[in-house]
C-alpha positions in Angstrom: -5.6 10.4 -8.8 -6.2 13.5 -6.8 -5.0 13.7 -3.2 -8.6 14.1 -1.9 -9.7 10.9 -3.6 -6.8 9.0 -1.9 -7.7 10.6 1.5 -11.3 9.3 1.1 -10.1 5.8 0.3 -7.7 5.7 3.2 -10.2 7.1 5.8 -11.7 4.6 8.3 -9.1 2.1 7.4 -6.7 0.0 9.5 -3.6 1.2 11.3 -1.5 1.1 8.1 -4.1 3.0 6.1 -4.3 5.6 8.9 -0.5 6.0 8.8 -0.6 6.4 5.0 -3.4 9.0 5.4 -1.4 10.9 8.0 1.7 10.9 5.7 -0.5 12.1 2.8 -1.9 14.9 4.9 1.6 15.9 6.0 2.7 16.5 2.4 3.7 13.1 1.2 4.1 12.6 -2.6 1.7 10.1 -4.2 1.0 8.4 -7.4 -1.5 5.9 -8.7 -0.4 4.2 -11.8 -2.6 3.4 -14.8 -3.3 -0.2 -15.7 -3.9 -3.2 -13.5 -1.9 -6.2 -12.3 -3.0 -9.7 -11.2 -3.7 -9.7 -7.4 -2.5 -13.3 -7.4 0.9 -12.4 -8.8 1.2 -9.4 -6.4 0.4 -11.7 -3.5 3.3 -13.9 -4.5 5.7 -10.9 -4.9 4.7 -9.4 -1.6 4.8 -12.7 0.1 8.5 -12.9 -0.8 9.0 -9.4 0.4 7.4 -10.3 3.7 9.8 -13.2 4.2 12.7 -10.9 3.2 11.8 -8.2 5.6 11.3 -10.6 8.4 14.7 -12.2 7.8 16.4 -8.7 7.6 14.5 -7.2 10.5 13.1 -4.4 8.3 10.1 -2.6 9.9 6.9 -2.9 7.9 3.3 -2.2 8.6 0.4 -4.3 7.4 2.5 -6.4 5.0 1.2 -9.8 6.2 -2.4 -8.5 6.0 -1.9 -7.1 2.5 -0.6 -10.4 1.3 -3.6 -12.2 2.7 -6.0 -9.6 1.2 -4.3 -9.8 -2.2 -4.4 -13.6 -2.1 -8.2 -13.5 -1.5 -8.9 -10.8 -4.1 -9.9 -12.4 -7.3 -9.8 -9.4 -9.6 -6.9 -7.3 -10.9 -5.7 -4.3 -8.9 -4.2 -0.9 -9.5 -1.1 0.1 -7.7 -0.4 3.3 -5.9 2.3 4.7 -3.7 2.6 7.3 -1.0 6.1 8.5 0.0 6.4 10.3 3.3 7.7 13.8 3.0 10.7 13.0 5.2 11.4 9.8 3.3 10.9 7.6 6.4 8.1 5.5 5.1 6.8 4.3 1.7 3.3 3.0 1.5 2.0 0.8 -1.3 -1.7 0.9 -2.1 -3.6 -1.8 -3.9 -6.9 -0.5 -5.3 -9.7 -2.2 -7.2 -9.7 -2.0 -11.0 -11.4 1.4 -11.2 -9.6 2.9 -8.2 -12.8 3.3 -6.2 -11.9 0.9 -3.3 -8.8 0.2 -1.2 -8.1 -3.6 -1.3 -4.9 -3.4 0.8 -2.2 -1.1 2.1 1.3 -1.8 3.3 4.2 0.3 4.4 7.9 -0.2 4.8 10.3 2.0 6.9 13.1 3.3 4.8 16.6 3.6 6.2 17.7 7.1 7.1 
């Protein structure tokens, strides 16, 4: 997926989407993988990650909201990732099947 397409999907989003957009515009790397995954299974996986990050005190952005959105989304999703140029944050993107809509976005601060 082209950078410009991702920028459009992230525009007018929540705080986490705005942070991912800012990272993208600042030169972050990005990828959107082919294929889809069950939103239900991703909600379970990211629910476990939420509990883990809370226990460990790892800073996240939008993780609880992403879990809720995935849990409510009844269709498969495509996964994408934005990695900040300085490595400080990694954002996971959950797109609808054809990649035309952002379902959810979450970020995790990486240790320096």
